[in-house]
SELOZA-800510 format. One record per residue (C-alpha): residue number from 1; x, z, y. Coordinates in steps of 0.05 Angstrom, whole numbers, plus 5000, padded with zeros to 4 digits. Layout:
# residues N
NUM  X  Z  Y .
...
END
This chain:
# residues 711
1  1323  4499  4533 .
2  1345  4502  4462 .
3  1291  4444  4435 .
4  1325  4403  4484 .
5  1397  4410  4468 .
6  1368  4408  4395 .
7  1340  4338  4425 .
8  1407  4321  4462 .
9  1437  4326  4392 .
10  1391  4286  4352 .
11  1404  4227  4405 .
12  1481  4237  4405 .
13  1474  4217  4322 .
14  1433  4166  4345 .
15  1483  4135  4400 .
16  1550  4147  4358 .
17  1593  4087  4356 .
18  1628  4042  4318 .
19  1702  4013  4327 .
20  1700  3963  4389 .
21  1716  3887  4391 .
22  1763  3845  4425 .
23  1729  3846  4498 .
24  1779  3812  4556 .
25  1791  3866  4607 .
26  1811  3852  4679 .
27  1830  3887  4742 .
28  1800  3891  4800 .
29  1820  3841  4860 .
30  1805  3844  4937 .
31  1772  3789  4969 .
32  1787  3787  5041 .
33  1733  3749  5094 .
34  1726  3756  5167 .
35  1656  3786  5171 .
36  1609  3817  5123 .
37  1554  3810  5119 .
38  1554  3731  5149 .
39  1492  3694  5143 .
40  1526  3626  5147 .
41  1569  3641  5090 .
42  1529  3642  5036 .
43  1578  3611  4994 .
44  1636  3670  4995 .
45  1571  3716  4972 .
46  1551  3675  4919 .
47  1616  3667  4889 .
48  1642  3732  4891 .
49  1579  3760  4852 .
50  1591  3711  4799 .
51  1659  3730  4794 .
52  1633  3793  4776 .
53  1585  3769  4718 .
54  1647  3738  4692 .
55  1682  3809  4689 .
56  1725  3793  4750 .
57  1715  3864  4791 .
58  1722  3842  4859 .
59  1727  3897  4922 .
60  1706  3865  4993 .
61  1751  3873  5051 .
62  1718  3855  5111 .
63  1760  3847  5176 .
64  1706  3865  5216 .
65  1621  3891  5199 .
66  1579  3833  5219 .
67  1522  3862  5266 .
68  1463  3812  5250 .
69  1390  3827  5243 .
70  1384  3769  5196 .
71  1424  3801  5129 .
72  1418  3767  5057 .
73  1385  3818  5015 .
74  1434  3801  4968 .
75  1486  3818  5007 .
76  1469  3885  5020 .
77  1484  3917  4963 .
78  1562  3894  4968 .
79  1562  3921  5036 .
80  1549  3984  5012 .
81  1612  3987  4977 .
82  1652  3939  5015 .
83  1719  3975  5044 .
84  1698  3974  5118 .
85  1754  3998  5160 .
86  1762  4002  5232 .
87  1819  3971  5274 .
88  1849  4036  5291 .
89  1844  4113  5268 .
90  1890  4173  5252 .
91  1897  4148  5180 .
92  1914  4073  5202 .
93  1964  4099  5257 .
94  2001  4145  5201 .
95  2009  4089  5163 .
96  2047  4054  5207 .
97  2084  4102  5236 .
98  2111  4118  5155 .
99  2117  4040  5154 .
100  2157  4041  5212 .
101  2202  4097  5186 .
102  2219  4072  5118 .
103  2224  3999  5132 .
104  2234  3983  5204 .
105  2270  3922  5199 .
106  2210  3889  5151 .
107  2161  3927  5195 .
108  2185  3896  5265 .
109  2212  3833  5233 .
110  2145  3817  5203 .
111  2113  3830  5274 .
112  2160  3794  5306 .
113  2149  3728  5269 .
114  2075  3739  5272 .
115  2080  3733  5349 .
116  2123  3668  5346 .
117  2074  3642  5300 .
118  2019  3653  5346 .
119  2039  3659  5417 .
120  2016  3580  5433 .
121  1950  3609  5426 .
122  1931  3670  5460 .
123  1875  3687  5432 .
124  1895  3680  5361 .
125  1962  3724  5381 .
126  1912  3780  5411 .
127  1868  3778  5346 .
128  1938  3785  5301 .
129  1967  3837  5345 .
130  1894  3874  5335 .
131  1890  3865  5258 .
132  1957  3883  5250 .
133  1956  3961  5247 .
134  1893  3954  5198 .
135  1940  3909  5156 .
136  1997  3957  5148 .
137  1944  4008  5129 .
138  1912  3962  5070 .
139  1980  3944  5045 .
140  1990  4029  5032 .
141  1918  4038  5014 .
142  1902  3983  4968 .
143  1955  3991  4915 .
144  1917  4067  4907 .
145  1857  4034  4891 .
146  1886  3996  4834 .
147  1892  3924  4870 .
148  1952  3881  4854 .
149  1923  3816  4878 .
150  1883  3792  4946 .
151  1845  3725  4950 .
152  1823  3715  5026 .
153  1765  3663  5045 .
154  1794  3610  5098 .
155  1857  3605  5117 .
156  1855  3641  5187 .
157  1852  3715  5202 .
158  1828  3739  5126 .
159  1898  3706  5105 .
160  1939  3727  5159 .
161  1919  3797  5135 .
162  1932  3781  5059 .
163  2000  3755  5078 .
164  2015  3825  5121 .
165  1995  3864  5066 .
166  2042  3820  5016 .
167  2100  3822  5058 .
168  2095  3898  5058 .
169  2074  3913  4994 .
170  2079  3886  4921 .
171  2006  3859  4919 .
172  2001  3780  4918 .
173  1952  3735  4946 .
174  1914  3663  4948 .
175  1866  3638  4990 .
176  1810  3588  4996 .
177  1810  3533  5042 .
178  1752  3497  5070 .
179  1772  3447  5115 .
180  1749  3468  5183 .
181  1799  3529  5182 .
182  1864  3477  5176 .
183  1842  3410  5203 .
184  1858  3431  5275 .
185  1890  3495  5284 .
186  1943  3514  5238 .
187  1980  3577  5262 .
188  2021  3605  5214 .
189  1999  3558  5158 .
190  2061  3544  5126 .
191  2085  3617  5124 .
192  2017  3629  5088 .
193  2020  3576  5032 .
194  2102  3588  5019 .
195  2083  3663  5002 .
196  2015  3652  4965 .
197  2013  3648  4892 .
198  1961  3593  4895 .
199  1917  3552  4940 .
200  1848  3530  4929 .
201  1814  3483  4968 .
202  1744  3453  4956 .
203  1761  3381  4962 .
204  1810  3323  4940 .
205  1810  3307  5021 .
206  1828  3372  5026 .
207  1884  3378  4982 .
208  1910  3306  5013 .
209  1914  3324  5080 .
210  1957  3398  5060 .
211  1999  3358  5017 .
212  2011  3306  5066 .
213  2027  3355  5120 .
214  2063  3397  5075 .
215  2094  3358  5017 .
216  2148  3414  4994 .
217  2108  3474  5001 .
218  2049  3449  4970 .
219  2072  3415  4900 .
220  2040  3448  4850 .
221  2002  3497  4894 .
222  1936  3474  4911 .
223  1891  3471  4867 .
224  1817  3441  4875 .
225  1760  3483  4862 .
226  1688  3457  4895 .
227  1644  3511  4926 .
228  1584  3516  4880 .
229  1507  3540  4889 .
230  1463  3575  4847 .
231  1425  3521  4826 .
232  1357  3561  4787 .
233  1342  3589  4869 .
234  1330  3516  4893 .
235  1292  3492  4820 .
236  1223  3497  4867 .
237  1243  3438  4899 .
238  1200  3377  4881 .
239  1190  3298  4906 .
240  1124  3289  4959 .
241  1056  3283  4921 .
242  1017  3221  4936 .
243  0961  3264  4953 .
244  0998  3305  5003 .
245  0983  3285  5074 .
246  1008  3310  5141 .
247  1081  3287  5178 .
248  1147  3273  5136 .
249  1185  3332  5143 .
250  1255  3330  5152 .
251  1305  3388  5145 .
252  1376  3407  5166 .
253  1418  3471  5154 .
254  1475  3474  5200 .
255  1516  3516  5259 .
256  1504  3484  5333 .
257  1572  3460  5331 .
258  1616  3405  5372 .
259  1624  3376  5287 .
260  1547  3375  5273 .
261  1520  3322  5310 .
262  1450  3350  5312 .
263  1434  3315  5383 .
264  1450  3253  5345 .
265  1396  3269  5292 .
266  1338  3301  5347 .
267  1347  3222  5383 .
268  1337  3193  5318 .
269  1270  3235  5300 .
270  1245  3215  5380 .
271  1258  3142  5364 .
272  1222  3139  5299 .
273  1170  3174  5335 .
274  1166  3127  5384 .
275  1156  3072  5324 .
276  1093  3108  5300 .
277  1123  3146  5248 .
278  1083  3213  5235 .
279  1160  3249  5227 .
280  1173  3330  5248 .
281  1249  3357  5237 .
282  1264  3427  5229 .
283  1336  3455  5249 .
284  1361  3521  5209 .
285  1427  3550  5239 .
286  1465  3596  5280 .
287  1472  3589  5355 .
288  1538  3579  5379 .
289  1514  3517  5431 .
290  1443  3518  5420 .
291  1437  3497  5495 .
292  1450  3424  5469 .
293  1398  3422  5419 .
294  1347  3443  5470 .
295  1373  3401  5518 .
296  1366  3340  5471 .
297  1304  3361  5443 .
298  1274  3367  5524 .
299  1303  3304  5544 .
300  1272  3266  5487 .
301  1206  3301  5495 .
302  1199  3320  5419 .
303  1186  3400  5433 .
304  1134  3393  5384 .
305  1167  3357  5329 .
306  1236  3390  5328 .
307  1238  3460  5314 .
308  1290  3505  5320 .
309  1291  3566  5265 .
310  1353  3599  5278 .
311  1392  3639  5221 .
312  1350  3646  5161 .
313  1362  3689  5091 .
314  1384  3654  5034 .
315  1310  3654  4999 .
316  1279  3626  5054 .
317  1326  3569  5059 .
318  1312  3555  4993 .
319  1238  3554  5013 .
320  1246  3507  5072 .
321  1282  3463  5032 .
322  1240  3459  4974 .
323  1178  3435  5022 .
324  1214  3387  5058 .
325  1225  3308  5045 .
326  1279  3291  5065 .
327  1352  3331  5081 .
328  1391  3298  5144 .
329  1463  3330  5165 .
330  1504  3281  5209 .
331  1567  3315  5206 .
332  1618  3281  5262 .
333  1687  3283  5279 .
334  1693  3322  5343 .
335  1739  3309  5404 .
336  1791  3355  5383 .
337  1786  3331  5307 .
338  1749  3377  5270 .
339  1704  3362  5220 .
340  1662  3388  5160 .
341  1694  3402  5090 .
342  1634  3397  5038 .
343  1582  3428  5070 .
344  1548  3477  5034 .
345  1474  3455  5051 .
346  1485  3392  5022 .
347  1497  3416  4963 .
348  1438  3468  4968 .
349  1397  3408  4985 .
350  1416  3369  4934 .
351  1405  3423  4876 .
352  1335  3420  4911 .
353  1330  3354  4886 .
354  1319  3319  4951 .
355  1349  3256  4983 .
356  1400  3270  5032 .
357  1425  3234  5092 .
358  1496  3252  5107 .
359  1573  3223  5132 .
360  1621  3186  5102 .
361  1675  3234  5131 .
362  1730  3293  5101 .
363  1707  3308  5031 .
364  1634  3284  5031 .
365  1634  3233  4994 .
366  1667  3272  4942 .
367  1592  3303  4938 .
368  1546  3243  4957 .
369  1552  3173  4928 .
370  1521  3119  4976 .
371  1459  3091  4943 .
372  1465  3141  4883 .
373  1453  3205  4896 .
374  1443  3202  4978 .
375  1455  3160  5037 .
376  1519  3155  5074 .
377  1513  3131  5144 .
378  1565  3137  5212 .
379  1519  3195  5249 .
380  1542  3172  5313 .
381  1494  3113  5311 .
382  1432  3139  5322 .
383  1397  3078  5299 .
384  1433  3086  5226 .
385  1406  3156  5217 .
386  1340  3133  5239 .
387  1350  3072  5199 .
388  1363  3114  5130 .
389  1298  3159  5143 .
390  1259  3096  5152 .
391  1281  3059  5092 .
392  1267  3132  5049 .
393  1202  3147  5072 .
394  1187  3070  5058 .
395  1209  3068  4987 .
396  1184  3136  4963 .
397  1212  3117  4889 .
398  1276  3111  4916 .
399  1270  3182  4948 .
400  1245  3206  4883 .
401  1311  3168  4842 .
402  1360  3192  4897 .
403  1341  3264  4884 .
404  1339  3271  4811 .
405  1410  3246  4816 .
406  1427  3290  4862 .
407  1400  3348  4830 .
408  1436  3323  4766 .
409  1510  3316  4807 .
410  1501  3386  4835 .
411  1481  3414  4758 .
412  1547  3383  4731 .
413  1602  3396  4784 .
414  1573  3449  4838 .
415  1539  3498  4793 .
416  1572  3567  4819 .
417  1578  3590  4747 .
418  1623  3538  4731 .
419  1663  3535  4800 .
420  1668  3602  4792 .
421  1697  3610  4724 .
422  1749  3562  4745 .
423  1775  3606  4802 .
424  1777  3659  4744 .
425  1814  3621  4705 .
426  1866  3606  4761 .
427  1874  3682  4783 .
428  1889  3692  4709 .
429  1936  3635  4705 .
430  1969  3652  4763 .
431  1971  3728  4767 .
432  1986  3759  4697 .
433  2006  3825  4731 .
434  1939  3833  4756 .
435  1918  3853  4689 .
436  1904  3927  4676 .
437  1957  3964  4634 .
438  1955  3955  4561 .
439  1944  4025  4545 .
440  1881  4033  4596 .
441  1852  3965  4577 .
442  1864  3988  4500 .
443  1827  4043  4506 .
444  1766  4021  4546 .
445  1774  3957  4500 .
446  1758  4002  4440 .
447  1690  4024  4456 .
448  1635  3984  4418 .
449  1610  3940  4479 .
450  1575  3900  4430 .
451  1530  3948  4429 .
452  1513  3929  4503 .
453  1517  3861  4493 .
454  1586  3864  4537 .
455  1626  3799  4541 .
456  1673  3814  4600 .
457  1694  3879  4623 .
458  1732  3890  4701 .
459  1764  3951  4717 .
460  1752  3976  4786 .
461  1796  4038  4786 .
462  1811  4090  4744 .
463  1824  4167  4772 .
464  1849  4226  4722 .
465  1820  4295  4719 .
466  1852  4356  4683 .
467  1824  4329  4612 .
468  1799  4265  4625 .
469  1803  4199  4657 .
470  1742  4160  4696 .
471  1744  4087  4700 .
472  1698  4046  4749 .
473  1681  3990  4703 .
474  1643  3921  4711 .
475  1607  3901  4650 .
476  1573  3826  4636 .
477  1539  3797  4589 .
478  1546  3729  4608 .
479  1480  3728  4651 .
480  1479  3794  4690 .
481  1536  3845  4712 .
482  1530  3918  4732 .
483  1576  3975  4746 .
484  1582  4027  4696 .
485  1624  4090  4686 .
486  1673  4104  4624 .
487  1690  4178  4626 .
488  1744  4186  4558 .
489  1766  4258  4543 .
490  1842  4254  4533 .
491  1859  4252  4462 .
492  1908  4308  4445 .
493  1928  4290  4368 .
494  1931  4364  4353 .
495  1863  4388  4384 .
496  1820  4325  4363 .
497  1758  4364  4340 .
498  1761  4402  4406 .
499  1768  4335  4453 .
500  1704  4302  4412 .
501  1666  4377  4421 .
502  1679  4367  4498 .
503  1652  4300  4504 .
504  1595  4312  4465 .
505  1577  4376  4499 .
506  1579  4334  4569 .
507  1533  4290  4533 .
508  1491  4339  4515 .
509  1485  4370  4581 .
510  1467  4301  4616 .
511  1412  4282  4564 .
512  1387  4358  4582 .
513  1385  4352  4649 .
514  1360  4283  4657 .
515  1301  4303  4613 .
516  1292  4380  4631 .
517  1289  4350  4709 .
518  1237  4299  4689 .
519  1179  4289  4747 .
520  1194  4354  4776 .
521  1251  4305  4807 .
522  1211  4263  4841 .
523  1199  4288  4912 .
524  1130  4253  4929 .
525  1138  4270  5008 .
526  1201  4222  5018 .
527  1194  4180  4956 .
528  1266  4211  4925 .
529  1286  4220  4859 .
530  1338  4277  4842 .
531  1370  4266  4781 .
532  1439  4248  4739 .
533  1459  4180  4715 .
534  1430  4163  4645 .
535  1475  4157  4581 .
536  1482  4092  4558 .
537  1534  4099  4500 .
538  1563  4154  4474 .
539  1631  4148  4429 .
540  1649  4208  4393 .
541  1705  4180  4355 .
542  1740  4160  4426 .
543  1710  4221  4453 .
544  1674  4178  4512 .
545  1614  4168  4551 .
546  1590  4108  4582 .
547  1539  4122  4633 .
548  1506  4088  4699 .
549  1533  4080  4760 .
550  1509  4131  4814 .
551  1473  4107  4861 .
552  1482  4103  4940 .
553  1548  4138  4970 .
554  1579  4193  4955 .
555  1577  4251  5004 .
556  1653  4250  5011 .
557  1652  4181  5036 .
558  1597  4210  5092 .
559  1650  4272  5107 .
560  1696  4220  5118 .
561  1654  4177  5165 .
562  1643  4236  5203 .
563  1716  4243  5213 .
564  1731  4171  5231 .
565  1670  4151  5270 .
566  1635  4216  5285 .
567  1574  4200  5245 .
568  1537  4269  5235 .
569  1471  4251  5222 .
570  1482  4210  5160 .
571  1524  4272  5137 .
572  1466  4321  5157 .
573  1422  4287  5113 .
574  1451  4278  5048 .
575  1476  4353  5061 .
576  1402  4368  5064 .
577  1390  4324  4997 .
578  1447  4353  4958 .
579  1420  4417  4972 .
580  1356  4401  4946 .
581  1383  4369  4876 .
582  1417  4439  4870 .
583  1355  4477  4878 .
584  1312  4431  4825 .
585  1373  4445  4781 .
586  1384  4513  4783 .
587  1305  4518  4773 .
588  1297  4483  4712 .
589  1367  4506  4680 .
590  1354  4576  4672 .
591  1394  4594  4602 .
592  1371  4657  4559 .
593  1431  4695  4567 .
594  1454  4767  4587 .
595  1477  4764  4661 .
596  1523  4820  4659 .
597  1564  4769  4602 .
598  1558  4717  4656 .
599  1589  4763  4705 .
600  1646  4783  4661 .
601  1661  4719  4649 .
602  1664  4701  4728 .
603  1708  4756  4745 .
604  1751  4734  4680 .
605  1764  4663  4718 .
606  1775  4697  4783 .
607  1826  4736  4762 .
608  1860  4679  4717 .
609  1864  4642  4776 .
610  1886  4687  4825 .
611  1947  4703  4772 .
612  1962  4634  4771 .
613  1961  4613  4849 .
614  1997  4679  4867 .
615  2060  4657  4823 .
616  2071  4601  4873 .
617  2046  4635  4940 .
618  2080  4689  4970 .
619  2017  4701  5015 .
620  1972  4719  4954 .
621  2035  4761  4928 .
622  2035  4803  4972 .
623  1961  4808  4988 .
624  1934  4813  4907 .
625  1926  4886  4905 .
626  1872  4876  4963 .
627  1838  4815  4935 .
628  1836  4846  4869 .
629  1804  4910  4895 .
630  1753  4866  4933 .
631  1737  4827  4877 .
632  1716  4898  4836 .
633  1677  4917  4897 .
634  1637  4850  4900 .
635  1627  4857  4827 .
636  1598  4934  4832 .
637  1552  4899  4891 .
638  1529  4846  4845 .
639  1517  4889  4783 .
640  1476  4937  4834 .
641  1427  4880  4855 .
642  1384  4829  4812 .
643  1430  4770  4779 .
644  1403  4700  4781 .
645  1434  4665  4720 .
646  1431  4590  4719 .
647  1462  4528  4698 .
648  1525  4518  4738 .
649  1563  4459  4758 .
650  1634  4478  4759 .
651  1646  4422  4815 .
652  1597  4418  4855 .
653  1631  4377  4920 .
654  1627  4313  4954 .
655  1667  4278  4916 .
656  1606  4281  4860 .
657  1545  4280  4902 .
658  1522  4208  4915 .
659  1459  4193  4961 .
660  1419  4135  4962 .
661  1363  4110  4997 .
662  1314  4128  4948 .
663  1365  4173  4895 .
664  1402  4230  4891 .
665  1457  4234  4832 .
666  1507  4285  4813 .
667  1563  4264  4763 .
668  1620  4299  4732 .
669  1595  4359  4690 .
670  1654  4369  4658 .
671  1659  4443  4676 .
672  1585  4460  4664 .
673  1572  4527  4645 .
674  1528  4590  4650 .
675  1531  4621  4726 .
676  1514  4655  4782 .
677  1470  4616  4826 .
678  1515  4633  4884 .
679  1576  4604  4860 .
680  1559  4526  4867 .
681  1535  4540  4940 .
682  1604  4575  4961 .
683  1628  4522  4925 .
684  1602  4463  4970 .
685  1605  4505  5029 .
686  1682  4511  5021 .
687  1698  4436  5007 .
688  1649  4423  5074 .
689  1693  4470  5110 .
690  1759  4444  5085 .
691  1733  4374  5105 .
692  1717  4398  5177 .
693  1783  4433  5188 .
694  1808  4384  5238 .
695  1808  4424  5312 .
696  1764  4374  5336 .
697  1711  4379  5277 .
698  1713  4451  5272 .
699  1655  4467  5314 .
700  1606  4419  5265 .
701  1614  4467  5202 .
702  1559  4515  5227 .
703  1511  4470  5248 .
704  1525  4431  5181 .
705  1520  4483  5123 .
706  1453  4495  5148 .
707  1422  4432  5124 .
708  1450  4442  5056 .
709  1428  4517  5059 .
710  1354  4493  5078 .
711  1347  4438  5023 .
END
């Protein structure tokens, strides 16, 4: 152990940092979406990922959790840390009672406004009322998480939640308009625009549409920022080789909705096949009205040529686009006036270098220019769709020219890196109050982030402990982003050396544990690694550590899920692994000290705690003598037995234990010392008993302590 400490001290010397650089620091923004992770809203997933890469941390707040068998792999990490809340829970009920008691006129007035604004559409009214209690709770919860601004996607229910939160708190909001969310139904839209700091829309057409409807409300508020795609993902596309044989492949990616004329495309494929053209069509998309497409396929007798693939993950869509020859999206104006904005699938196909056939409606001509980078047709005329396909097939050079021009258009104006940068700039410009406090920003900026090649920082949240502050920070090098934890000791001017020594000691402990656990921390039976986060930077001058963010979710969150949803299985699983981590740590952290000295130290701490707490607790004052006698009796019994001295975490509680699929991490070693093996065990069981202290959960304690002990 002594050798490992010496090694840690040498590593500390290697990691000593220089004064920091002027790196921009941003506070977290809540992003409200209808459902997450949703397979057909890849543009949201891409954009929030890019926002974080640009140093703007994001907290996803879904209205509902999406239950789908097909999920983008890129969405899984986001889903794990999203703020999923039920429609109602004890905490939500308490927040509503508090809001009603504290501000009855504001609470009831807002509720009446929502009812009046949605009364003409019963379905919208019911959903709005169902979301109202949750929105009130978010108005209380989000400020405690450091959120000062919300950006919501689509002008419907997600923006309704943002509107309610803003009305009941100091949080501001903005929202993104796609087009289909405002073309037909616009309940509460004037109120939402009036209160928003800005409205982002994805096309000039949408801006003109909203400005025409609400000229007084929209002046200076509407900002056009296109949706973007990750162009690198679609570079695999290439023109059809002259040596390639087989049918010409037409691809479309679309929801089977009334504003997507999939039936017209099926009819066009059938017409071309009757003319003798060897062609087939693949259709990717969700299935609200799949039956209509199947009916057109059977009517035309083209079941062998038109294949309905259903929803597909992002990487599979990219592969299919790379393999197709032509992408066609026959958008139409539905009978109720609904239509597309700028379909994201068109942008993806053009990024793949494919010639596209689209409709000259809504904002589509802002992306597709006829005979320059694609073909625009009236999609309600089957022969025009068929004619466009026929022309492209007969002129391969035209296909190549249009495809290359399409790829260049997307790279220039629809790349997500540039569109997300514009959105970040909008948030920065309109939301000065979203900046984290100058003192917090300056302390974090003071670290030498240049060593980690960091060009932007985002602070998700900060919590304060007795001797330190802990910040969850997103760092970006301009290419990728990742989450880290910055633990900074409080700098008392009179105790600078002591504070720096405390930071150095925690660094040494982390280094020692990470190295001493070594290969023994890997459990081959279940492929799980038991460890501590890796130190990325040690700044002794500022008494700060930068470490990797722990993998997985905390036991505290699993404990909350038991209270809210009754999910006992996940907590039992986590407790067993928490017990296993503690066993491994104690097996490898055995200091060479005198057991009686450690016991004396433990008893001194107990006596001090009893003295401090009894001064403010009448029951403890009355029973202090009995408690002290019990402590002395326990001390005698321990002395008579065999004492096992191990490393003592000091705060081995659910908040500091993170359970991942294949990893268990423990954090916060500020209170580390030599101690008795049972101390951390007792501390954990006490926290578990308190967490299950609700009357309807107490019966679970006996069953849940067993997995931890067995672990």
